C-alpha positions, 0 to 999 in steps of 0.5 A: 372241190376236186372238180373245180380244181380240174376246171382251173387246170383245164382253163390254164392248160396249153390245150385250152389256150390252143383252142382259144387261139385257133378260134381267134385266128379263124375269126380274124381270117373271116373278119379280114375276108369280110373287111376286104369284100364287104367293108369294115362296117360289115366286118365289125357288125359280123365279127369284130364287135359281136358277143362271140368274138368278145367272149373269145377274147375274154376267155383268152384273158381268163386262160392267161390269168389261170396259166400264171396262177397255176405256176405260183408261187413265183419261180426264177426260171419262169420270170420270162413266162410271167412277163409274157403273160403280163404283156398279154393281159395288158394288151387285152386290157388296153383293147377293153379300155379302147372298146369302152372309151375309144372313138372311131368315126369320120369327118366329111370335109367339102372344099372350104367348108369348116366342120366340127361334127365327127360321125361315129360308127353307131346308127340312131333314129332321130325325131325332131319336133320342129314346133318345140325343137325337142329331139329324141333318139333311138339307138339302132342294133349293131346287126348286119342283116334285116331286123324286125324292131317293133319298137315304140317311139312316141306315136311312131312304131319302128318296124324294120331296120335294114343296115344295108339296102339299095333303092328299088323303084316301085309304084305304090298307093299313096296314103292320101287317095282323095286327090289324083295327081299325075305321075309318069315315066318317059324315055327320051332319046336320039342317035347319040344319047338316051334318058329315062326319067320319072316326073310327078305332081303328087306331094308324097312323091317327094323324090321326083320333080316336076321339072327337069333340065337335059342339056339345052332342053327344059322339061316341064310336067303339068296337070293333064287338064292344062293340055287343051289350053296349049292348043287353043288359039289365043292372041294373048298366049296366056293361060289361067289355071284354076287349081280348085276346079281343075280347069284352065281358060284363056283371058279371051274366054273370060273377056279379061282385059289385058293392060300394059304398065308404063314400063311395057309389062302386061297385067290383068285383073281377075275377080272371083268371089269378091276377091281381086287377083292381079297377075303379071304373066311375064314376071310370076305365076302367082297373083298379087293382092291389093297391097301388091303382096304375093298370094301363094295360097291363091287357087289361080295361077297364070302362064304366059306361053310367050316366055317359053317360045325362044328356047327348047321347052317341052311340056308333058301332061301325062299322056299328052305333050306340047311344044312350040315349033315353026311359029305355032304351039303343037299338042300331041297325044301318045299312042301306046309305045309309039315314039313322038318326034320332037323338033330338036336334035332328032329327039323322040319321046315315049311314054312308058308308064302313066299313073293317076292312082299310084305314085313312084317311090324308091323302096329300100330292099336289103342287099349285102354290101359289096366293096370295090376300091374301098367304096361300097357299090351295093348295099349303100343305104341304111333304111328303117320303116316307120309306122306313123298312125297306120301310115308307113314310111321308109326313112333312109340315111341319105334322105329324111322326111317331114310329116305331121303327127297329131298336129305336130310337125316331125322331122324323121332321120336315120343318121350316125351318132355324132361328136362335136369338136371344140375346134373347126376343121377345113379342107383348103385343097385336095390333091389326087394323082392317077395311074398313067393312062387311067382315071384310077386314083394312085394316091390322094392327099388333103391340105387342111386347116385347124381353127383352134383357140390358139389360131389357125394351123395348116396340116398335110395329110396323106397315106401313112402321114396322119394328123395327131391333135389333142388325143385324136388322130386324123387319117386320110380315108377317102374322097368324094366328087362334089359335082362342081369340078372339085373333090371333098375329103373324108378323114377317119378319126380315131381316139385310142385311150388304151394304146399306151397300155397295149404298147406297154403290153407289147414291150413286156411280151417282147421282153418276156419272149427274149427272157423266156426263150433266149436266156433260158436256152443260153443257160441250158446250153451252158449246163450241157457244156459243163456236164459234157466237160465233167464226163470227159474229165472223168 
């Protein structure tokens, strides 16, 4: 019993309070440093929303309670002390209420696009069955570093979670190794500009395209087997492609008759396995059936070279290149790293890598976040590795994937928890002022509209001028470039149900401090003066 009393006295002692305050101060200093250099989210994951930090605050509350308890029954000279500690308890209690029931997130507003979804600061892995519309989610841990999960979600196994990562280009083995598809990396340059790009035909290389536009130049990536047909002399300048047998041919080689419609459109009919395919080469690469319906599942495609002779068009076939120049089609082959000259604007092109057994992929690699001008410049992506029936996929927060598992079509996403507002928020105008002589933003502000049951209302948000509506507070947080000459706005959204409690606690803390220190000191001074007066009289 005596030992328990000693523990009580120690918990309520000034020494223990100083230790806790010191630990709290150190944690706040570290958190402020992390928030400045690594971002608010990293600071929350490493300091503010961790168990040790919560434990320090809990022990501070216990220490305050015991400090007041040890000074009971109430004494008049300690009323200020009691008021101070009551204020501290209310502040901590208000913080607990906010932590449990509060909302902290953001809403992204493109120009003139009403939104309702608030994205909260909690990550989830989301699986949507596109056949049944069933949605399941898995809450991801509040960690700042790479974590091995090994968690099951139906037929899926969640292996690794990266809260911060950057994309690294790697050439990997595809899961489907039956068919070969071209994937190539090129370097295009002239005296003024240069561009490095990757093109792929493999269905699993979904982040890489088969077509690219660089200014006036159109680049097309096609199977290697089509290249010889570009060099064949053909009066029709038409190429047909058989995707099943992986070969190409001209109408002249198959003795196919090319006819013309009343409007001057060329067409031809190809017969294969008792099926008739009607082609209009200048209109579509797909054939039509007898009812004039497009046959996108047809093994045949048609290609008219005439369509691509007017504007700059570059055709790449992995290790070969084709283009139209000086009234003829030219087909050339890359010779190691020797650049091939092109007939436009002094351009030349180099093949830097060509693969038929591997595909390009952006693989996430953990990287500590780095913040500059309130924006992350490193560690910008969150990622999770998923094992679906022994096939592994990386899902990032900026890109979902869709795949079939046991015959079911599943969409896999990594995103934030969301909260749906009962009204819509729309950005009508975004204004940004820059520092003189630079493009650095000096200030930015948003003009938004709320669409509620009472009708639309206009609001103006800028730094230190938030919008408060139905308990939520909207702050101007950041902005983004839409890529169309316009800017969108990002508003942070906050709901703090513990704020009134914290305000009351702050008021009591101020009142108690005044009571305990100023009034007590005034009374002490009067006693000293009276004591001195008695001594002088004596």
